[in-house]
N, C-alpha and C positions, 0 to 999 in steps of 0.2 A: 504493500500500500504506500502511496505517496500521501503524506499526512498534511492536511490543510485545516486542522481544527484545533490549533494551539490555544485559542481563546477559551475553548471548553476545558481542555486539559493538555498540558505539555507532557510529552513523554519523559519518563524519569531520566535525568542526566547521569552519566557515569560518575561524576564527582559526588552527587547526592547518594547514589547507590553505595559507593565505597564508604561514605561517611556513615550511612545507616548501618552497614555491616560492622564497621569498627565500633560504633557506639553500642550496638547490641552486645558485642563481646566485652567491651571495656567497662561498661556501666550497667551491671546486672541488678544493682540495688535500687530500692525505692527511695526517691529523694527525701521523703518524709521520715525515713527510718533513722534512728539515732546512731547506728553502727558505722564503721568506716566506709563500707560500700555505699551506704545511704548518703554519707557526707560527700563522698566523691561524686556521686550522681548529682547532688544538689549544687556542688561547685561547677559541674559541667553546664548545668542549666543557667547558673548565674553568669558564667563566661559568655554563653550564647546571648543572654540578655544584654550584656555589655556590647557585644558585636552588633546586634540589631540596633541598639540605641545609637551607636556611632554612625551607622549607615543612615538612619532616619533623622538623626540630630534631635534626640529627645533624652529624657531621663530614663535610665534603665528600670527604675522602680515603677515607672508608669506602664510597663509592658506586662501583658498577661498572655500565657500560652493557651490556645484553644484548639478545637478540632478543625477549624477552617473559618472562612469569611462568613458563611451563613450563620454559624453560631455567634461569631463576634458581632455581626450586624444585629442579630436578634437581642443580644445582650445589651447593646447600646439603647435600643428602643425600649426594652424591658425596664432598664434603669430610669430612663427619662420619663416613662409612663408613671412611675411611682413617685416622681418628684416635681412633675409639671403642675403649675398652678391650674386651678379649676377652669379658668377662662383662657389658659395659654394655648397657643397653637404650635404645631410642628410643620415646618416647610420642607418639602422633599422635591427634588427635581423630577419632572415628568418622565425622565428616561432612566431612572434608577433601575438596578437589577431587582427582579421580583423578591429576592430575599431581604430587600429593604422596603419595597412597596407593600408587600403583603402584611408583614408585622406592623408597619406604620398604620395601615388601614385598620387592622385589628385593634390596636391599642388606642388610636386617637379618633377614628371615625370622622365626625363632622369637624373636628378640630385639626384635621389634616388639610394642608393646602399645597397644591402642586405648583412648583416654580416653572414657568413656561420656558420653552427653548425656541431658538430661532430656526428658520428653515434649513440652516446649515447643520443642525444637530448640536449646537452649543447653547448652553444656558444663557438666557437673556440677562446679561450683566446690568444693563441700564434699568431694566425692571426691578432687579434686586436692589440696586443702589437707591432707587426711588422709594421702594416700598419698605425696605428693611428698617430705616430709622422711624418710620411712621408706626409700625406695628410691633416690632421687636418680639418675634416669636421665641419660644423656649429653645428651639433647635433648628438649625439649617443643615440639611443633608444634601450634598452634591458629590457624586463620584469623581474620581480623578480622570478616568478614561472610560468611555462607553464600551461595553462588551460586544454589542451587536455591530456597530458601525465604526468603532475605533476613534471617535472624536475625542480630542483632548479638551478637558474642561478647565476653565481659568481658576483653578482651586486656590492659587496664591492670592489673586485679586478678591475672591470670595472670602477667604480667610481674613484679609485686611478689612473688608466691609463688615464682617461679623465682629471683629475686634473693636471697630469704631462704635458699633451699636451695642456692644457688650452682650453678644449673642453667641452661644456655643456653636462651633462648626464641627460637623461629622463628615468624614471623607472615607468612602469605600475605595481603597486603592488596589483592589485585587488585580485589575487589568494593567495598571500603571507599573507596579513594582516588578522588576526583572526585565522590563522592556524600555523603561525610561529611568533616568537617574532618580533615586529615592531621597536624595538629600533635601531636607527641609520639610518633608511630609510630616515629620514628627511634631511640627508646630501646631498641627490641627488638634483641637481638643480631644476628638475621638478619631481614631484611624484604624482601619482593618485591612487585613491581607491574608493570603493563603499560599501555601507552598506549591500546590500542583499547577498553578498558572505559569510558573517559571522554571519547571524542571525538578522541583522537589517532590516528595511523596504525597499521596492523597491523605487526607485526614489530619492535617496539622496546619495551624495558622496562628495569628496573633491579634491582640487588641491593645491599642494604646489608649489609655484613659487620661482624663484631665489630671494635671499634676497635683499630687497630694490628696486626691479625692478618694472617698470610700464609695464603692459602687454596690448596687443591689445585684447579687449574682443571679444569673439565669439557672445555673446548675448548682444545687446545694447538696450538703451531706458530708462535707470535709472542709478543712482549713487550708487546702493547697492554694498557691498563688495569693497568699495573704488574705484568704477568705473570699477572693473575687471570682474564683472558678474552681469548683470541687472536682476531684478525680485525679488519679495518679498521672503525673505529667508524662508525655510521650517523648522520652529523651532521644531515642534514635530518630524520631521524626523531626524534632526540633533541630538537632545537629545536622541532619541531612538538608533541612530547609535552609539553614544558614550557609551551608556549603554551596548549595545551588545559587543562592542569592549573591554571595561573594563572587562566584564564577560569572554570573550575569553582569554584575556591576563592573567587573574588570573588562568587559566587552563593550561597555556603553559609551565609547568615544563617539562624538557627534558625527565624525566622518563615516563610521561604520553604519550608524542609523540612516544617514543620508543615502548611502549606497544601497542599502536594503530597501529603502523607500523608493528609490529610483527604479529598481527592478520591478517592484509592485506597480508603480505608475506606468511602466512600459506595458505590463500585462493588461492593465485597465484600458490604456489607449488602444491597444490592438483589439481587445474585446469589444470596445465600442465601435471600432471601424468594421470589424468582421461579423458582428452579431447585430443585425438590424433590430432596433427596438430596445436594446440593452441600455440600461442607465446605471451609472455608478453613484451611490449615495454618499453625500457629504464630501465629494471630491475637492471642493473649494475650501474646506475647513482643515485646520491642523489635526492630523490623525496619527494614531500609532503606526509605526512603519510597517507593521506586519499584517494589517487588517484591510480587507477589501469587501465591501458589501455591494452586491450587484442586483438590480431588478432585472430578472430574465424576461424575455419577450412573451413567453407563454403564460397565460393566466391559470391559476389553480394547478400548477405543476411542480410545486416545491418538492413534494415527496418523491415524485417520479424522477426529478433531477437528482436527488440525493441517492436514490436506489441505483439509478443507471450509472452515476459517477462512482458509486461504491463497487459495482460490478466491473467497472473499467479500471479500478485500482486507485481511486481517489477518495479520501475521507474528508468530507466537507459538512457544513451544517446549514440549516435554514436561517439561522440568526434570530429566530423567534421560537417561543415554546410551542411544542407540538405534542398532542396526546392522542393516543389511539389511532395514529396515522392520519389524523385530520389536521389540515392546515389552519392555523389561527393567525389573525392579523398581528403584526408587530406593534407593540405599544410605543416603541421608540419611533417608528415611522409615522404612526398616528399623531404623536406629539409634534412631529415636524411638519404636519399638514398634508401628508400623503393620504389619498383616498383608500377605501376598502379594497378595491381591485389591485392597487399597487402594493399594499402592505402584505399581501400573500404571495408576492413574486420574488421575495428576496432570498438570495443565497449568500452565505458568508464564507469567505476564504481567509484563513488566518495562518500565517507561516511562523517559522521559528528561526533560531540562529543558524541552523544547519540546512535550511531550505536554500536550494541553489537556483540560479537563473534558468537552468535546464528544467528544474521541477516546475517552475511557473510556465515555461513554454509547453511542457508536456500537458499540464493542466489546460492550457488554452486549446491545444489540439483536441484534447478529449471533450471539452465543452462544445467545440464546433462540430465534432462528429455526432455527439448526442443531440445537439440542436436539430440536425438533419433528421434524426429519428423521431424527435418529438414534434417537429413542425407539422407533419401531416395530421397527427392526432389532435392538434390544437386548432387546425384550420376548420372553418365552417363547412358543412357538407354542401 
């Protein structure tokens, strides 16, 4: 298989695998145990905390190990729900991941307000600058980079606006970390991320909390992580995550990202030229170098595209949640102003550090071949 679904899960990197195996052997003890093996395990966790804090530029004591970004995001909203004033609102961008949108709707209901986005897929910064000082919600949540279309959100500017209005800022950085430099992200009040998006193992992530704060834990039953998240810490997972992240950070020279983005752009230009009716989403906005979201010319063919590309040896995704094989409209495209017929035409291609120009060319050839097969089926009788 030629893999173009890194935004869903990046394959485990060799450095992460080796770190996991070493940690599994070297740290058999429970970090909460009082004996020497437990103390060694606790020291390994603390060293990892120091490393992540250095990368994010935050206090190590503000970091909590979790099972991933979904748990971390739910923890943030669970805590805020217990402390928000009765009339307080929570503002969430309209293009957040469902693991932010769903718990936000569950906890806050009518007190939830969606921050609009522009037709480019970027949060409307002017709207936020105008409305934020007037209303001062209890929390503003905007992701660092969108998982479906790859748009980079102006999180630094949003953080500054929140600081001025004394509003807490929550940033889901799952798609940013490992693809873009992570420095400075730790200045957000709440920050979340997970290992499997950048070559670490599944089932491990982190939460950065407001400095010096006590949080209401989502998972209870122990005093691990200073009472902020119960359960025995996943030492091999944490150390493998940090190994993968340091490896990605070492590759993040701007010239490397620009070259990778150039290859993606060439693919998109050729796709538009050769596939009549194809449209690239958010092509004019700053995007992750690895992400391409394309509206295919055939309506209601998402799953057929995925299946046929899979049979041809390509792993891609629809970019929107699908269940029972039925295509659902992308809430991201809907927020950008696309119509119902367009929101079910999207395919997402997301590459990784090892994806080559030849891989993109092979994908293009495969798409053109499959388009010839699908075109008769989608034509009117």
